[in-house]
N, C-alpha and C positions, 0 to 999 in steps of 0.2 A: 209558439204561444197561440192558442185558439181565441178568436174574437167572439164575443157574445153576439147573437143574432140581433139585427136591427128590426124592431117591431113597430117603428114609427109610422110605417105605411099600412099597418094591420097585419093580420095573420092569413096565410094561404090555407084556407080550410081543407082543400083537397089534399095538400101535402101533409097537413097535421093529421087528418084522418088516416091516411095510408101509413104514416109513421106509427100511429097508435096501434093499428090493426096488426102490424108486424111484431108488436111487442106484447100481445096478450099472452099471459102465461098459461101453459098447459093445454091450450086449445089451438087448433089450426082453423083459421077463418079466411074468408076472402070477401071482397066487396063486389057485389053484382048490381050494377045500375044504382049505386049509392046506398045499398042495403047490406049490412054486415050479415053474412051467412056462415054458419059453422060448417066445417068440412070434416067428414068422417069417412076416410077412404076404407074400403073393404079390404080384406086380406087378398082377394083376387086382384084388386087394383094395385096393392102394394107389391105383390109378386110380379105383376107385369112391369111395373116401374123399375123394379130391381133387375129384371132381365134386360131391359133397355139400357140401364146404367152400365151393366156388365159389358154389353156389346160396345158401348162408347168408350170405355176406360182407356184402352190402348191407343186408339186413334186420337183421343183428346190430348194425351201426353205428346204424341208425335207432332201434333199441330201447335203445341205450346199454348194450350187452352186450359181453362179451369172448368170443372163440372160440379154442379151442386144446385141447390134451390135458388140461390142468388138473391138479389134484391131488385126485382124488376120495377120499372117505372112506366106508367102509361099517362104521360102528361095530357091534361085536358079531358081525361076519361073519368067517368064515375064508377069504373070497374077496376079492380085489382085482383088478379089471380096470382096465387103463389104456385109456381110450377113444381111438378114432381122432380124435374131436372132441367137445368139450363146449361148451355155450353157457351162460354165467352172467352175471347183472347185474354191471356194473362195480364197484358198491359191495361186492359179495360177494367179488370177485376180489382186492381190495386186501389186502395183508398176507401172502399166500402160504400161508395155512393150508388144511388139507384141508376139502373141502366135502362134507358128507353129501348124498346125493340126496334132494331134496324138490321139491315143486311150488311154483313161483313164478310169479306172474302180473304 
């Protein structure tokens, strides 16, 4: 059973904005210093991202990781970039919560 959020202490504006930006339909956007910016990757950019993902695929599986755009979190930052690809350990990817950037070995 999921509990309803407790808003008695107010709403975390940073968290709410980042949540909303990730759910804009049909467009890819990012927040740069608090400003919502549309992202329109070029075909050259998409091709380069695809080549990187292909090179990662086998090793990602060997390491027990998950590769994708993910749900990054940058606590305390007015910036939110949606990566072309991110690699995280499977155990961290479970549950769908935002993942702050940290070093994992």
